[in-house]
KEKEDO-464374 format. One record per residue (C-alpha): residue number from 1; x, y, z. Coordinates in Angstrom, 2 decimals. Layout:
! residues N
   num        px        py        pz
   NUM         X         Y         Z
...
//
This chain:
! residues 60
   num        px        py        pz
     1     52.16    -72.53     -2.97
     2     54.05    -71.38      0.15
     3     54.68    -67.96     -1.31
     4     51.08    -67.71     -2.48
     5     49.80    -68.40      1.05
     6     52.11    -65.79      2.56
     7     51.22    -63.18     -0.06
     8     47.47    -63.81      0.13
     9     47.71    -63.39      3.89
    10     49.49    -60.07      3.34
    11     52.56    -61.08      5.32
    12     55.85    -59.52      4.19
    13     58.79    -61.87      3.74
    14     60.77    -60.15      6.51
    15     57.88    -60.38      8.95
    16     57.50    -64.10      8.38
    17     61.24    -64.61      8.71
    18     61.35    -62.65     11.96
    19     58.49    -64.69     13.43
    20     60.42    -67.88     12.64
    21     63.78    -66.55     13.81
    22     65.46    -66.87     10.41
    23     66.54    -64.53      7.64
    24     64.27    -63.37      4.84
    25     66.66    -65.12      2.46
    26     66.05    -68.43      4.21
    27     62.28    -68.11      3.85
    28     62.69    -67.10      0.23
    29     64.78    -70.21     -0.48
    30     62.17    -72.37      1.28
    31     59.43    -70.83     -0.85
    32     61.41    -71.47     -4.01
    33     62.08    -75.07     -2.96
    34     65.84    -74.54     -3.18
    35     66.39    -75.44      0.48
    36     64.43    -77.47      3.00
    37     64.12    -75.99      6.49
    38     65.73    -77.86      9.37
    39     63.46    -79.94     11.55
    40     62.59    -77.32     14.18
    41     62.09    -74.62     11.57
    42     60.16    -76.96      9.30
    43     57.63    -77.63     12.06
    44     57.21    -73.95     12.90
    45     57.04    -72.98      9.22
    46     54.40    -75.59      8.41
    47     52.36    -74.57     11.45
    48     52.50    -70.90     10.44
    49     51.53    -71.68      6.84
    50     48.61    -73.79      8.07
    51     47.42    -70.96     10.31
    52     47.70    -68.42      7.50
    53     45.89    -70.69      5.08
    54     43.08    -71.20      7.59
    55     42.80    -67.44      8.12
    56     42.61    -66.91      4.36
    57     39.80    -69.46      4.05
    58     37.85    -67.83      6.89
    59     38.12    -64.34      5.37
    60     35.01    -63.46      3.36
//
């Protein structure tokens, strides 16, 4: 679901990673469910996903 949101929003993996201050590999592992982000990154990541999901819903 996380990867779907990012892809539907048209955000490249590296761009999302850069906005969160982590590596693209970290975001990829989060998307795959292999690793859980640390507290501060988890909050920022969830917030970003929520914003992207909202933008997707508002796009006709």
